[in-house]
C-alpha positions in Angstrom: 0.1 0.0 -0.2 1.6 3.5 -1.0 2.7 5.5 2.5 0.0 8.9 2.5 0.9 12.4 3.8 -0.5 14.0 5.8 -0.4 17.9 7.3 -0.5 18.1 11.3 1.1 21.5 11.3 0.5 24.8 9.9 1.9 28.0 10.5 1.4 31.5 8.4 3.3 35.2 8.8 0.8 37.0 6.2 -0.4 40.6 5.5 -3.6 40.1 6.4 -2.5 38.2 9.7 0.1 37.2 11.5 -0.3 33.3 12.9 -2.6 31.2 11.8 -6.0 31.6 12.9 -5.6 35.6 12.4 -4.7 34.8 8.9 -7.7 32.8 8.3 -10.0 34.8 10.1 -9.1 38.1 7.8 -9.0 35.3 4.8 -12.4 34.1 5.8 -13.9 38.0 6.2 -12.6 38.9 2.8 -10.3 41.8 4.7 -7.2 43.1 2.4 -3.7 42.8 4.0 -2.7 45.2 0.6 -1.7 48.9 2.1 1.0 51.7 1.0 4.7 50.7 1.0 5.9 51.9 4.1 9.9 50.0 3.7 11.1 52.9 1.8 10.6 55.7 -0.2 8.2 55.0 -3.4 8.2 58.7 -4.6 8.4 58.7 -8.5 7.1 55.0 -8.9 4.2 54.2 -10.6 3.1 51.4 -7.9 3.2 52.4 -4.1 1.4 49.7 -2.7 2.0 46.0 -1.5 1.1 43.4 0.8 3.4 43.8 3.4 3.7 42.3 6.9 3.0 45.1 9.5 3.8 45.0 12.9 6.1 41.7 12.4 9.1 42.0 15.1 12.1 40.2 13.4 14.2 40.6 16.6 12.0 37.7 18.2 13.4 35.6 15.3 16.8 36.5 14.4 19.2 38.1 17.3 20.4 41.7 16.4 23.4 40.1 15.3 22.9 38.2 12.8 19.6 40.0 11.5 22.4 42.3 8.8 23.5 39.0 8.0 20.1 37.3 6.7 17.6 38.7 4.6 14.1 39.2 5.9 12.7 36.3 4.4 14.6 34.4 7.1 13.0 35.6 10.5 9.6 35.2 8.2 10.6 31.6 7.6 11.3 31.2 11.0 8.3 32.6 12.6 5.8 30.1 10.6 8.2 27.2 11.0 7.6 27.6 14.7 3.9 27.9 14.5 4.0 24.8 12.4 6.2 22.8 14.4 3.9 23.7 17.6 0.6 23.0 16.1 2.3 19.9 15.3 3.2 19.1 18.3 6.8 18.6 17.7 9.6 20.1 20.5 12.7 20.0 18.4 14.7 21.2 21.0 14.3 18.0 23.2 14.8 15.6 20.6 17.7 13.4 20.2 20.5 13.8 17.1 18.9 10.6 15.9 15.3 11.6 16.0 16.2 15.2 14.4 18.1 13.4 11.7 14.7 12.2 10.7 13.0 16.0 9.7 13.8 17.4 6.2 13.1 20.7 5.7 11.9 21.9 1.7 11.6 25.8 1.0 10.0 27.0 -2.0 10.9 30.5 -3.1 10.9 32.5 -6.3 13.3 35.1 -4.9 15.1 33.9 -1.5 17.2 36.6 -0.4 17.1 39.2 -3.8 16.2 42.1 -1.6 19.2 41.5 1.1 21.5 41.3 -2.3 19.7 44.4 -3.8 20.8 46.2 -0.4 24.3 45.0 -0.7 24.8 46.5 -4.0 23.3 49.5 -2.7 25.7 49.9 -0.1 28.4 48.8 -2.6 27.9 51.0 -5.5 27.0 54.2 -2.7 30.6 54.3 -1.5 29.7 52.2 1.9 31.1 49.0 1.2 32.8 48.8 4.4 28.5 48.4 5.6 28.4 45.0 3.3 27.7 42.0 5.1 30.6 39.2 5.7 28.2 37.2 4.5 26.7 38.1 1.1 27.9 35.1 -0.6 26.0 32.7 1.3 23.0 34.6 2.2 22.3 35.6 -1.8 22.9 32.0 -2.5 19.4 30.3 -2.6 20.2 26.8 -0.8 21.1 28.8 2.0 17.5 29.6 2.8 17.0 26.3 4.0 20.0 25.8 5.8 18.7 29.0 8.0 15.6 26.9 9.3 18.1 23.5 9.5 20.4 25.5 11.5 17.6 27.1 13.7 15.9 24.0 14.8 19.0 21.5 14.7 16.8 19.4 11.9 19.6 17.3 10.3 17.6 15.5 7.3 17.8 16.8 3.8 17.5 20.7 3.4 16.8 22.0 0.1 15.1 24.8 -1.7 13.0 24.9 -4.6 12.7 27.7 -6.9 10.6 27.8 -9.9 9.5 31.1 -9.8 5.4 31.2 -8.5 4.8 27.6 -8.3 7.9 27.4 -6.0 6.3 26.8 -2.8 3.4 24.1 -4.7 6.7 22.3 -6.0 8.3 22.4 -2.6 5.2 20.6 -1.1 4.9 18.1 -3.9 8.8 17.3 -3.5 8.1 16.8 -0.2 5.4 14.5 -0.3 7.1 12.7 -3.4 9.7 11.9 -0.8 7.6 10.7 2.7 5.7 8.3 -0.1 9.0 7.1 -1.8 10.2 6.4 2.0 13.1 8.3 2.2 11.6 10.7 5.4 9.0 9.9 7.7 8.4 14.0 8.5 9.4 17.0 6.1 9.0 20.7 7.0 7.5 22.5 3.8 6.4 25.4 2.2 7.2 29.1 0.8 8.5 32.3 1.8 9.2 35.4 -0.1 10.4 39.2 0.8 10.6 41.0 -2.2 9.2 44.4 -1.7 12.3 46.3 -2.6 12.8 49.1 -5.2 15.0 47.8 -7.8 12.2 44.6 -8.0 9.4 47.2 -7.9 10.9 48.8 -11.0 11.7 45.9 -12.6 8.2 44.2 -12.5 6.8 47.9 -12.8 8.9 47.9 -16.4 7.2 45.1 -17.7 3.9 46.6 -17.0 2.6 43.5 -15.0 1.7 45.5 -12.2 -1.2 47.1 -10.6 -0.9 50.7 -11.3 -4.8 52.4 -11.0 -5.5 52.2 -7.3 -2.3 53.9 -5.2 -5.0 56.1 -3.1 -7.3 52.9 -2.6 -4.8 49.9 -2.3 -7.2 47.2 -0.9 -8.8 47.3 -4.4 -5.5 47.0 -6.2 -5.9 43.6 -6.8 -8.7 42.3 -8.9 -8.1 39.0 -10.2 -11.4 38.1 -12.7 -12.8 41.4 -13.1 -12.4 43.2 -16.4 -10.8 46.1 -15.5 -7.6 44.3 -13.7 -4.0 45.9 -14.4 -1.6 43.5 -13.1 -0.6 41.6 -9.6 0.2 43.7 -6.6 3.9 42.3 -5.0 3.3 40.6 -1.6 5.5 39.1 1.4 4.8 36.3 3.6 5.5 33.0 4.5 3.7 29.5 5.0 4.9 26.4 5.9 3.7 22.7 7.3 4.9 19.8 8.7 4.3 16.9 6.3 4.4 13.2 8.0 3.9 9.7 6.6 0.1 9.1 7.8 0.7 5.6 9.9 3.7 7.6 11.5 1.5 10.2 12.7 -1.3 8.9 13.7 1.0 6.7 16.3 2.4 9.7 18.0 -1.3 11.1 18.3 -0.9 14.0 16.1 -3.9 15.7 15.0 -4.3 15.3 11.3 -5.2 18.7 9.4 -5.5 17.0 6.2 -4.0 15.1 3.4 -1.5 15.7 0.2 -3.4 13.4 -2.2 -1.7 14.8 -5.4 0.6 16.3 -7.0 1.2 17.3 -10.7 3.5 19.9 -12.8 4.4 20.7 -16.6 5.5 23.1 -18.5 4.5 24.8 -21.7 8.1 25.6 -22.7 6.5 28.5 -24.8 8.1 31.9 -23.5 9.8 33.6 -20.2 7.0 35.0 -19.1 3.8 35.0 -21.2 1.0 31.8 -21.2 0.3 29.9 -24.2 -3.4 30.3 -25.3 -4.6 27.4 -25.3 -4.1 26.7 -21.6 -3.5 22.9 -22.2 -0.7 22.9 -20.0 -2.0 24.2 -16.6 -5.0 21.6 -17.3 -2.9 18.7 -17.9 -0.9 19.9 -14.4 -4.3 19.5 -12.8 -5.1 16.5 -14.3 -1.8 14.6 -13.6 -2.5 16.0 -9.5 -6.0 14.4 -9.7 -4.8 11.0 -11.7 -2.4 10.7 -8.9 -5.0 11.2 -6.2 -7.0 9.1 -7.5 -9.8 11.2 -7.4 -12.5 12.1 -10.4 -12.6 15.7 -10.9 -16.4 15.7 -10.7 -15.4 15.3 -6.5 -13.6 18.3 -6.2 -15.4 20.5 -4.1 -13.4 24.0 -4.0 -10.6 25.5 -6.5 -7.8 27.7 -5.0 -7.2 29.9 -8.0 -3.7 31.0 -9.0 -5.7 34.3 -9.6 -3.1 37.3 -10.3 -5.2 39.9 -11.9 -3.1 40.1 -14.8 -5.2 40.3 -18.0 -3.2 37.2 -19.7 -3.4 34.7 -16.1 -7.0 35.1 -15.3 -8.6 34.6 -19.0 -5.9 31.8 -19.7 -6.5 29.9 -16.3 -10.3 30.1 -16.5 -9.7 28.3 -20.2 -7.6 25.5 -18.5 -9.7 25.0 -15.5 -12.6 24.3 -18.1 -10.3 22.2 -19.7 -9.5 20.4 -16.9 -12.5 19.8 -15.1 -15.4 19.9 -18.4 -18.6 21.1 -17.3 -18.1 20.7 -13.7 -15.8 23.7 -14.0 -19.2 25.6 -14.3 -20.1 24.4 -10.5 -16.8 24.6 -9.0 -16.4 27.3 -6.9 -13.3 29.1 -5.9 -11.3 32.0 -5.2 -7.9 33.6 -5.3 -6.3 34.8 -2.0 -4.1 37.6 -4.1 -7.2 39.8 -3.9 -6.4 40.0 -0.4 -2.7 39.9 0.3 -1.2 40.4 -3.2 0.7 38.2 -4.6 4.0 36.4 -2.4 5.7 35.1 -5.4 6.9 31.7 -4.8 5.2 31.3 -1.6 1.6 32.2 -2.8 1.2 28.3 -3.6 1.7 28.0 0.3 -0.9 30.8 1.0 -3.2 28.6 -0.8 -3.0 25.4 0.5 -2.9 27.2 3.9 -6.2 29.1 3.4 -7.7 25.8 1.3 -7.2 23.3 4.9 -8.9 25.8 7.0 -11.6 26.2 4.6 -12.5 22.3 4.7 -11.3 22.5 8.5 -14.4 24.9 9.3 -16.4 24.7 6.0 -16.2 27.8 4.9 -14.8 28.9 1.4 -13.2 32.4 1.2 -14.1 35.1 -1.5 -12.6 36.7 -3.9 -12.4 40.2 -3.5 -12.8 43.5 -6.0 -14.5 41.4 -8.8 -16.2 44.5 -9.5 -16.6 44.4 -13.4 -17.6 41.0 -15.1 -15.0 39.9 -17.5 -17.2 37.2 -20.3 -14.0 35.8 -20.6 -13.8 35.0 -16.7 -17.5 33.6 -16.2 -16.9 30.8 -13.4 -17.1 30.8 -10.2 -15.1 32.8 -8.2 -17.0 33.9 -4.7 -17.3 37.3 -5.5 -17.0 39.1 -2.2 -18.5 37.2 0.1 -17.3 33.8 1.5 -19.6 30.8 1.5 -20.3 28.0 3.6 -19.6 24.8 1.9 -18.5 21.5 3.5 -15.6 19.7 1.2 -13.5 16.3 0.9 -11.1 17.2 -2.3 -10.0 20.5 -3.2 -7.2 21.8 -5.8 -4.7 24.5 -5.4 -3.1 25.6 -8.9 -0.2 27.7 -9.6 1.4 29.1 -12.9 4.7 30.7 -13.2 7.2 32.7 -15.2 9.1 30.7 -17.7 6.3 28.2 -18.8 5.7 26.5 -15.5 1.8 24.7 -13.8 1.8 22.9 -10.8 -1.1 21.5 -8.8 -1.9 20.0 -5.5 -4.8 17.6 -4.7 -5.7 18.3 -1.0 -8.0 15.8 1.0 -9.6 17.2 3.9 -8.7 15.4 7.8 
C-alpha cells in the first residue's frame, strides 16, 4: 500500500494576519492586507502599494547580531516554522540527534534573499562597501535559506530549496510529499517564503507592465483577479509552512491530522519566459496529473484555489485551463483567489493557498475573491465574489502558474 502524506502543522505570516488563525480569520471575512508601501520611499514609482507584513517583530526570530547578515525572508520563515512545529506537537529542542536526522526541510522561494542582495549592491555602489555583510555570498545563495531553518531548529535531514518562480512552494510541497511516499523520510517541514518588496525589484516588475498601477490611493482595491478592469498583480511578502508526515507515523504519535496531500502534478509549456500559451493545455494537464495521482475524479473536487494574479493574461488563460481540466464541472466548481486579499507573495503563493484551503475544509467556509467588480465575459466561472460561502468539501485543488511556462497543482483531501 502506498504511503500517505498528511499535514499536522501549519504556520502563517501573512499581510492580513500574523499567525494561522489570524490569517484565516481575515481571509474568510475578506479582509485585505494590501496597503501603502512603508519600507522605503516610493516617490517616483508608478506603483506604491504592496502586501507588507505589518507589525512583524524580526528580533523575536533573528538576533540583532545576525539580522544584518540574513534577508527578511529568514525571520518570516522561522516564525512560520515555529508555529507549524507547535501545531504538530513537535519539540525539536528536546529531540535526540537521531530523531532530528529524521526531519527534513524543503523551502519553496522564487527570490530567496534577493532583497538582501539588492541592499548589498546599494551599499557597495554608494561607497559604503565596508557596511556590506561578510556573509553576502552565502546569504545570497538560494540554498542557504533552507539551511537557516535547519540550523535554527537543529533539523538534520535533507535541506533543500525549490525555486521555480511562482510555483516554488507548490513544487516544494509536492517534492516533499513524493519524498515521504518513497520512504526517504517520515517527516518534512515544507512550505514557502518570499520577501520581494524592494526598490529595484519593484522597478523591474513595473518595467514589465504587469503590476496594478491604478489604485495607489485605494490599495485594498488594487488586486482585482478576474475583474474586467484588472490591471496587474500587487507584490507581497509572507511565509506559510507545514509539517508533512507519513500518515501511520503521525497517527501512532497521536498527532492531529489537518489534511492530506493526495496528489501532485507539474508541467511546462516550454513556450515563453513570462507569457502563457493561449490554449491553456499544460496548466490543465498539471491539474489532471494531480487528480490522477490522487485517484480522484474531477467531479469530486469541491473547491479550487486559483492562482488568480490579476493580470489580464493569467486570469483568462487559467479560466480556460480549468474548463479543460474539469469539463462541465468547471461551471459548478467554486473557487477563489487569495491574492485579492494579500497580493502576490511570489514563490510563497502556492503555500498560502494551501493553508487557506486546508482551513476552509476544516471549517466548511470557502474564502471570497475581493474586487470582482466588472464582469469579464472570458472569466465566467464561480470565483466566490466578495463574500465567503459555507460549503463542506472533501477534495480541493490548489493551482499555480509561473514564469518560464511552469504549472503545478496539488490535490488536498480533508482530514
